[in-house]
C-alpha positions as CSV (number, residue, x, y, z in Angstrom):
1,M,29.1,13.1,0.7
2,S,30.4,10.0,-1.0
3,E,28.1,7.7,-3.0
4,V,28.7,4.8,-0.6
5,V,27.8,6.8,2.5
6,E,24.9,8.6,0.8
7,Y,23.2,5.4,-0.5
8,D,24.4,2.8,2.1
9,P,23.3,0.1,2.8
10,Y,22.7,-0.2,-0.9
11,A,26.4,-0.5,-1.9
12,F,28.0,-2.9,-4.4
13,P,30.6,-5.1,-2.7
14,K,32.3,-7.3,-5.3
15,D,31.9,-10.5,-3.2
16,A,28.1,-10.1,-3.4
17,I,27.9,-10.5,-7.2
18,Q,25.8,-13.6,-8.2
19,E,24.7,-15.1,-11.4
20,P,20.9,-14.8,-12.0
21,P,18.8,-18.0,-11.7
22,V,18.1,-19.7,-15.0
23,S,15.1,-21.9,-14.2
24,L,11.6,-20.7,-13.3
25,W,11.7,-22.5,-9.9
26,A,15.0,-21.0,-9.0
27,A,13.7,-17.5,-10.0
28,L,10.6,-18.0,-7.9
29,K,12.7,-18.8,-4.9
30,M,14.3,-15.3,-5.3
31,I,11.1,-13.3,-5.3
32,G,10.1,-11.4,-2.2
33,P,9.9,-7.6,-2.7
34,G,6.6,-7.9,-4.6
35,I,5.2,-10.1,-1.8
36,I,6.0,-7.4,0.7
37,L,4.4,-4.9,-1.6
38,A,1.3,-7.1,-1.9
39,G,1.2,-7.2,1.9
40,T,1.2,-3.4,2.0
41,I,-1.4,-3.1,-0.8
42,V,-4.0,-5.6,0.5
43,G,-5.1,-3.6,3.6
44,S,-7.2,-0.6,4.4
45,G,-8.0,0.2,0.8
46,E,-9.2,-3.3,0.0
47,L,-11.0,-4.1,3.2
48,L,-12.4,-0.7,3.9
49,L,-12.6,1.4,0.8
50,T,-13.0,-1.3,-1.9
51,T,-15.7,-3.2,-0.1
52,S,-17.4,0.1,0.8
53,L,-17.4,1.0,-2.9
54,G,-18.9,-2.3,-3.8
55,A,-21.5,-2.0,-1.0
56,K,-22.6,1.4,-2.3
57,H,-22.4,1.1,-6.1
58,G,-22.5,-2.6,-6.7
59,F,-20.3,-3.8,-9.6
60,V,-20.3,-0.5,-11.4
61,F,-16.6,0.2,-10.6
62,L,-15.3,-3.3,-11.4
63,W,-13.5,-2.0,-14.4
64,L,-11.7,0.6,-12.3
65,I,-10.6,-2.0,-9.8
66,L,-9.0,-4.1,-12.5
67,F,-7.5,-1.2,-14.3
68,S,-6.0,0.2,-11.1
69,C,-4.5,-3.1,-10.1
70,V,-2.8,-3.8,-13.5
71,I,-1.8,-0.5,-15.1
72,K,0.4,0.9,-12.4
73,V,2.6,-2.3,-12.3
74,F,4.3,-1.1,-15.5
75,M,5.6,1.9,-13.6
76,Q,6.6,-0.4,-10.7
77,V,8.8,-2.6,-12.9
78,E,10.5,0.4,-14.5
79,L,11.4,1.8,-11.1
80,G,12.7,-1.6,-10.2
81,R,14.7,-1.8,-13.4
82,Y,16.4,1.6,-12.7
83,A,17.2,0.6,-9.1
84,I,18.9,-2.6,-10.2
85,S,20.9,-0.6,-12.8
86,S,21.9,2.3,-10.5
87,G,21.8,0.8,-7.0
88,K,20.1,3.9,-5.8
89,P,16.8,4.0,-3.8
90,T,13.9,6.1,-4.9
91,L,14.6,9.3,-3.0
92,G,18.3,9.1,-3.6
93,A,17.7,8.8,-7.4
94,I,15.2,11.7,-7.3
95,N,17.6,13.9,-5.5
96,E,19.9,13.8,-8.5
97,L,17.3,15.5,-10.7
98,S,17.6,19.1,-11.6
99,G,15.0,21.5,-10.2
100,P,14.1,23.5,-7.1
101,R,15.4,22.2,-3.8
102,L,15.5,23.1,-0.2
103,G,18.3,20.8,0.9
104,A,16.5,17.9,-0.8
105,H,14.8,18.0,-4.2
106,W,11.2,19.4,-4.2
107,I,9.8,16.0,-5.2
108,A,11.4,14.6,-2.0
109,W,9.5,17.2,0.0
110,W,6.3,16.4,-1.9
111,W,6.8,12.8,-1.0
112,L,7.1,13.8,2.7
113,I,3.8,15.6,2.6
114,M,2.1,12.6,0.9
115,M,3.7,10.2,3.4
116,L,2.1,12.3,6.3
117,S,-1.3,12.1,4.6
118,T,-0.9,8.3,4.3
119,V,-0.3,8.1,8.1
120,F,-4.1,8.9,8.3
121,Q,-4.6,5.6,6.5
122,L,-2.5,3.9,9.1
123,G,-4.5,5.6,11.8
124,A,-7.7,4.2,10.2
125,I,-6.0,0.8,10.2
126,T,-5.1,1.0,13.9
127,G,-8.6,1.9,14.8
128,T,-10.2,-0.7,12.6
129,V,-8.0,-3.5,14.0
130,G,-9.3,-2.3,17.4
131,Q,-12.9,-2.5,16.2
132,S,-12.3,-6.0,14.9
133,L,-10.7,-7.4,18.0
134,N,-13.2,-5.7,20.3
135,L,-16.0,-7.4,18.4
136,A,-14.2,-10.7,18.6
137,F,-13.4,-10.4,22.3
138,P,-15.9,-7.8,23.7
139,S,-15.4,-8.8,27.4
140,V,-11.8,-7.5,27.4
141,S,-12.6,-3.8,27.0
142,E,-15.5,-4.1,29.4
143,G,-13.2,-5.7,32.0
144,F,-10.6,-3.0,31.5
145,A,-13.3,-0.3,32.0
146,N,-14.4,-2.0,35.2
147,L,-10.8,-2.0,36.4
148,L,-10.5,1.8,35.7
149,D,-13.7,2.7,37.5
150,T,-11.8,3.0,40.8
151,F,-8.8,4.9,39.6
152,L,-9.7,6.8,36.5
153,P,-13.5,6.9,36.1
154,S,-13.4,9.4,33.2
155,L,-11.2,7.0,31.2
156,A,-13.5,4.1,32.1
157,T,-16.4,6.1,30.6
158,A,-14.4,6.8,27.5
159,T,-13.5,3.2,27.2
160,R,-17.2,2.1,27.4
161,Q,-18.1,4.7,24.7
162,R,-15.3,3.6,22.3
163,P,-14.3,0.1,23.4
164,E,-12.0,-0.3,20.4
165,F,-9.6,2.3,21.9
166,P,-7.7,-0.2,24.2
167,W,-7.3,-2.6,21.3
168,A,-6.0,0.2,19.1
169,V,-3.3,0.9,21.8
170,L,-2.4,-2.8,21.9
171,T,-2.2,-2.8,18.1
172,C,0.2,0.0,18.2
173,L,2.3,-1.8,20.8
174,A,2.3,-5.0,18.8
175,A,3.5,-3.3,15.7
176,M,6.3,-1.6,17.6
177,G,7.3,-5.0,19.0
178,L,7.6,-6.6,15.6
179,L,9.4,-3.5,14.2
180,W,11.9,-3.5,17.0
181,S,14.1,-5.9,15.0
182,G,12.5,-5.4,11.6
183,T,15.2,-6.9,9.3
184,Y,14.3,-7.5,5.6
185,R,14.2,-11.3,6.1
186,R,11.8,-11.1,9.0
187,I,9.5,-8.7,7.1
188,E,9.5,-11.0,4.1
189,I,8.7,-14.1,6.2
190,V,5.9,-12.5,8.2
191,T,4.4,-10.9,5.1
192,T,4.4,-14.2,3.1
193,I,2.5,-16.0,5.8
194,L,-0.1,-13.3,6.3
195,V,-0.6,-12.7,2.6
196,V,-1.1,-16.3,1.7
197,G,-3.5,-16.9,4.7
198,V,-5.6,-13.8,4.1
199,T,-5.8,-14.3,0.3
200,L,-6.9,-17.9,0.6
201,L,-9.6,-17.0,3.2
202,T,-11.1,-14.1,1.1
203,V,-10.9,-15.9,-2.3
204,T,-12.5,-19.0,-0.8
205,A,-15.4,-17.0,0.5
206,A,-15.9,-15.1,-2.8
207,C,-15.8,-18.4,-4.8
208,A,-18.5,-19.9,-2.5
209,L,-21.0,-17.1,-3.1
210,P,-22.8,-18.9,-6.0
211,A,-23.9,-21.6,-3.5
212,T,-25.3,-19.1,-1.0
213,K,-28.4,-16.8,-0.9
214,F,-26.3,-14.0,-2.3
215,P,-25.2,-15.5,-5.7
216,I,-23.2,-13.3,-8.1
217,N,-25.3,-11.7,-10.8
218,W,-23.1,-12.1,-13.8
219,S,-25.1,-9.6,-15.9
220,D,-24.2,-7.0,-13.2
221,V,-20.5,-8.1,-13.5
222,A,-20.7,-7.6,-17.2
223,N,-22.1,-4.1,-16.8
224,G,-19.3,-3.4,-14.3
225,L,-16.8,-3.9,-17.2
226,T,-18.4,-1.1,-19.4
227,F,-16.5,1.9,-17.9
228,G,-19.4,3.5,-16.2
229,M,-18.9,6.1,-13.5
230,P,-21.8,7.6,-11.6
231,A,-21.2,11.3,-10.7
232,E,-21.8,10.8,-7.0
233,G,-19.0,8.2,-6.9
234,I,-16.2,10.2,-8.6
235,A,-14.5,11.4,-5.4
236,V,-14.5,8.0,-3.9
237,A,-13.4,6.3,-7.1
238,F,-10.5,8.7,-7.3
239,G,-9.4,7.6,-3.8
240,V,-9.8,4.0,-4.8
241,F,-7.6,4.5,-7.9
242,G,-5.0,6.0,-5.6
243,I,-5.1,3.3,-3.0
244,T,-5.9,0.0,-4.8
245,G,-3.2,-1.8,-6.7
246,V,0.2,-0.2,-6.6
247,G,-0.3,3.2,-5.1
248,A,2.2,6.1,-5.0
249,T,3.5,4.9,-1.7
250,E,4.2,1.4,-3.0
251,L,6.0,2.9,-6.1
252,F,8.3,4.7,-3.7
253,F,8.8,1.6,-1.6
254,Y,9.5,-1.0,-4.3
255,P,13.1,0.0,-5.2
256,Y,14.0,-0.1,-1.5
257,W,12.8,-3.6,-1.1
258,C,14.4,-4.7,-4.4
259,L,17.8,-3.3,-3.2
260,E,17.4,-4.9,0.3
261,K,16.6,-8.2,-1.4
262,G,19.9,-7.9,-3.2
263,Y,19.0,-7.6,-6.9
264,A,21.4,-4.7,-7.5
265,R,24.2,-6.1,-5.3
266,Y,24.0,-9.4,-7.2
267,T,24.2,-7.5,-10.5
268,G,27.2,-5.4,-9.4
269,K,28.3,-1.9,-10.4
270,V,27.7,-0.8,-14.0
271,E,30.7,-1.7,-16.1
272,P,31.4,-2.2,-19.8
273,G,31.3,-5.7,-21.3
274,P,28.9,-8.5,-21.6
275,D,29.2,-9.9,-18.0
276,W,27.3,-7.0,-16.3
277,E,24.7,-6.8,-19.1
278,R,24.0,-10.6,-18.7
279,R,23.7,-10.3,-15.0
280,A,21.5,-7.2,-15.1
281,K,19.1,-8.6,-17.7
282,G,18.9,-11.8,-15.6
283,W,18.1,-10.0,-12.3
284,V,15.6,-7.7,-14.1
285,R,13.8,-10.8,-15.3
286,V,13.6,-12.0,-11.7
287,M,12.3,-8.6,-10.7
288,H,9.6,-8.8,-13.4
289,L,8.5,-12.2,-12.2
290,D,8.4,-10.8,-8.7
291,A,6.2,-7.9,-9.7
292,W,3.8,-9.8,-11.8
293,V,3.4,-12.6,-9.2
294,S,2.6,-10.0,-6.6
295,M,0.1,-8.3,-9.1
296,I,-1.8,-11.6,-9.4
297,V,-1.9,-12.0,-5.6
298,F,-3.2,-8.5,-4.8
299,T,-5.6,-8.3,-7.8
300,V,-7.2,-11.6,-6.9
301,S,-7.5,-10.5,-3.3
302,T,-8.8,-7.1,-4.1
303,L,-11.5,-8.5,-6.5
304,A,-12.6,-11.0,-3.8
305,F,-13.2,-8.1,-1.3
306,Y,-15.0,-6.1,-4.0
307,F,-17.2,-9.0,-5.0
308,M,-18.2,-9.7,-1.4
309,G,-19.1,-6.0,-0.9
310,A,-21.1,-5.8,-4.2
311,A,-22.8,-9.2,-3.9
312,V,-23.7,-9.2,-0.2
313,L,-23.7,-5.7,1.3
314,H,-25.0,-3.8,-1.8
315,T,-27.9,-6.3,-2.2
316,Q,-29.0,-5.5,1.4
317,G,-28.4,-1.8,1.2
318,L,-25.7,-1.9,3.9
319,H,-22.9,0.8,3.9
320,P,-19.9,0.3,6.2
321,E,-19.0,3.5,8.0
322,G,-18.2,5.0,11.4
323,K,-17.7,3.0,14.5
324,D,-20.0,0.2,13.1
325,M,-17.8,-0.2,10.0
326,I,-16.3,-3.6,10.9
327,Q,-19.6,-4.8,12.3
328,T,-21.2,-4.1,8.9
329,L,-18.3,-5.7,7.0
330,A,-18.6,-8.8,9.1
331,R,-22.1,-9.3,7.7
332,M,-20.5,-10.2,4.4
333,F,-19.6,-13.5,6.0
334,V,-22.2,-13.9,8.8
335,D,-25.2,-13.3,6.5
336,T,-23.7,-15.5,3.8
337,F,-22.2,-18.4,5.7
338,G,-23.6,-18.2,9.2
339,L,-22.7,-16.8,12.6
340,W,-19.7,-19.1,13.1
341,T,-17.8,-17.2,10.5
342,K,-17.9,-13.9,12.4
343,I,-14.9,-14.7,14.6
344,V,-12.9,-15.9,11.6
345,F,-13.6,-12.7,9.7
346,L,-12.8,-10.5,12.6
347,I,-9.5,-12.1,13.3
348,G,-8.7,-12.2,9.6
349,A,-9.6,-8.6,9.1
350,A,-7.4,-7.6,12.0
351,A,-4.5,-9.6,10.4
352,V,-5.1,-8.0,7.0
353,L,-5.0,-4.5,8.4
354,F,-2.2,-5.1,10.9
355,K,0.2,-6.3,8.3
356,T,-0.3,-3.1,6.3
357,L,0.4,-1.0,9.5
358,Y,3.6,-3.1,10.1
359,L,4.9,-3.0,6.5
360,S,4.0,0.6,5.8
361,S,5.8,1.7,9.0
362,A,8.9,-0.3,8.0
363,G,8.9,1.0,4.4
364,N,8.2,4.6,5.3
365,A,11.0,4.5,7.9
366,R,13.5,3.7,5.2
367,L,12.4,6.6,3.1
368,V,12.3,9.0,6.0
369,A,15.9,8.0,6.9
370,D,17.0,8.8,3.3
371,F,15.1,12.0,3.3
372,M,16.7,13.2,6.5
373,S,20.1,12.6,4.9
374,L,19.3,14.2,1.6
375,A,17.7,17.3,3.2
376,G,20.9,17.7,5.3
377,F,19.4,16.9,8.7
378,F,21.7,13.9,9.3
379,T,25.0,12.7,7.8
380,Y,25.4,8.9,7.9
381,R,29.1,8.2,8.3
382,Q,28.5,4.5,9.3
383,P,25.8,2.1,8.2
384,A,24.7,1.7,11.8
385,Q,23.7,5.4,11.9
386,R,21.2,4.9,9.1
387,G,20.0,1.7,10.8
388,R,19.3,3.5,14.0
389,V,17.2,6.2,12.3
390,I,15.2,3.6,10.4
391,H,14.7,1.8,13.7
392,W,13.4,4.7,15.7
393,V,11.3,6.2,12.9
394,S,9.6,2.8,12.3
395,L,8.6,2.8,16.0
396,M,7.3,6.4,15.9
397,I,5.0,5.9,12.9
398,P,2.5,3.5,14.7
399,V,2.4,5.9,17.6
400,L,1.5,8.8,15.3
401,A,-1.1,6.6,13.6
402,L,-2.7,5.8,17.0
403,F,-2.9,9.5,17.9
404,L,-4.5,10.4,14.6
405,F,-7.2,7.7,15.1
406,L,-7.9,8.8,18.7
407,A,-8.2,12.4,17.4
408,F,-10.4,11.8,14.3
409,K,-12.1,8.5,15.0
410,E,-13.5,8.0,11.5
411,P,-11.6,5.2,9.6
412,R,-13.3,5.5,6.2
413,W,-12.7,9.3,6.0
414,M,-9.1,8.8,7.1
415,V,-8.6,6.2,4.4
416,V,-9.9,8.5,1.7
417,V,-7.5,11.3,2.9
418,G,-4.6,9.0,2.4
419,G,-5.9,7.7,-0.9
420,F,-6.3,11.2,-2.2
421,G,-2.8,12.1,-1.3
422,Q,-1.4,9.1,-3.0
423,A,-3.5,9.7,-6.2
424,L,-2.2,13.3,-6.4
425,T,1.4,12.0,-6.2
426,L,0.9,9.3,-8.9
427,P,1.4,11.6,-11.9
428,I,4.6,13.0,-10.3
429,I,6.3,9.6,-9.6
430,S,5.1,8.4,-13.0
431,A,6.7,11.3,-14.8
432,V,9.9,10.7,-12.8
433,T,9.8,7.0,-13.9
434,I,9.6,8.0,-17.5
435,Y,12.5,10.4,-17.1
436,F,14.7,7.7,-15.6
437,R,13.7,5.3,-18.4
438,Y,14.8,7.7,-21.2
439,R,17.5,9.8,-19.7
440,K,19.2,7.7,-16.9
441,L,18.8,4.0,-17.6
442,D,21.7,2.1,-19.1
443,R,20.7,1.5,-22.7
444,R,21.7,-2.2,-22.6
445,I,18.8,-3.1,-20.4
446,T,16.0,-0.9,-21.8
447,P,12.6,-2.5,-21.9
448,A,10.8,-4.0,-24.9
449,F,8.6,-1.7,-27.0
450,F,5.4,-3.3,-25.6
451,L,6.4,-2.4,-22.1
452,D,7.2,1.2,-23.2
453,V,3.8,1.5,-24.7
454,C,2.1,0.2,-21.5
455,M,4.3,2.6,-19.4
456,W,3.1,5.6,-21.4
457,L,-0.5,4.3,-21.2
458,A,-0.2,4.1,-17.5
459,F,1.2,7.7,-17.3
460,V,-1.5,9.1,-19.5
461,S,-4.2,7.3,-17.6
462,I,-2.9,8.3,-14.2
463,T,-2.5,11.9,-15.2
464,A,-5.9,12.1,-16.8
465,V,-7.6,10.7,-13.7
466,A,-5.7,13.2,-11.5
467,I,-6.7,16.2,-13.7
468,Y,-10.3,15.1,-13.8
469,A,-10.5,14.6,-10.0
470,L,-8.8,18.0,-9.3
471,R,-11.3,19.6,-11.6
472,D,-14.1,17.9,-9.8
473,Q,-12.9,19.0,-6.4
474,Y,-12.3,22.6,-7.7
475,F,-16.0,22.9,-8.7
476,K,-17.1,21.5,-5.4
477,F,-15.3,24.3,-3.6
478,F,-16.0,27.0,-6.3
479,P,-19.3,26.2,-7.9
480,V,-20.0,27.8,-11.3
481,V,-22.7,30.4,-11.1
482,V,-25.2,30.0,-13.9
483,A,-26.4,33.3,-15.5
484,G,-29.9,34.4,-14.5
485,K,-29.9,32.4,-11.3
């Protein structure tokens, strides 16, 4: 298979070459992939798992939230750098590595398993959006159940028992509707609107806490920066590390969004001489700006959710879980600012979660399309063939997520499953990033020494956390027998 066919639509037409922007304002107008990433990141992990962590443990894990948000960005920018240099998306680049393969490289198969685990997260999102909208508009499900009494009484009973189910179905259909023509430009516009709105709402609420009956205890905040980790929170903390900030899923996504934005096309194919080097360094600077702007956005938003959970829910001993998860989370706003904020929170929570379902479906569809080609299931001879696979896979993912929620019904557990799968994958994609950096990247655009040091720190930290968590899980399943007992 030729390179153009294998990696299309990420080819290098000569007429697409552009000089990089020279001013900060011009560069800011060219960001976008990181905003899509921020839209994917600020979702189930932040609203469900991060707030739950704050509700249960207070500010103890504040250091972990900050560390998780910042450290993995150094891996993200190196993957973006290699994508700009090579023009190859993540799985396509991985498939060129040596090692065992069954059609596709074994790491591509590992990604597929991880991706399937993260669909559990999307199922949790689908159900939690349903919970939010049902609490906001409770009469809708009741009216639907009354309508079903005559024709399908068993379904009417099920609807009354789990009134979020009809809303979950509507959420799935709405995601499919947006994904029907999910071009990069539409994805970027929709994401920017939702990310800005949700971030402003959450940060405003967190900043207003000192003026309420749940003021932030700054001594607790200081203690949360001292690297404490209670034993009972290790498993959840590992899931949080996997899902907050740039998770393994987002690391796989980011090169695809960079390529669809056009950074590699604008740079052009690798060629000798100063022109390509100048363009490549310029577009890498734009990519760095994109990544760090998105890091600020999702870190601030994540901290806002965590502060709300730790300051309001933890103080009252409230733990969001089960079918009452959203009802409990709503108390972050209702108990603090009054009953009038409930509807605002519920609609905002639905928007936060829905955008993650939408963006994850779009991103995963692109990787699935690549995987199907690399594994030998499909051969794309025309760009439209790849586009059709992306289209139909993106529509299937919300349906699968819906079925998983209907089957398992426990959003928080489903989020932890996805976070655990991502955290196990982080050391693998981090090791791949380091290999690309030292063995594949064009030497003319290698990063500064400081970025290399941070990249290695990220790799060591990610791997250490993964090993520690695997050990913890091993001893849970195979406890050590103490002699004499």
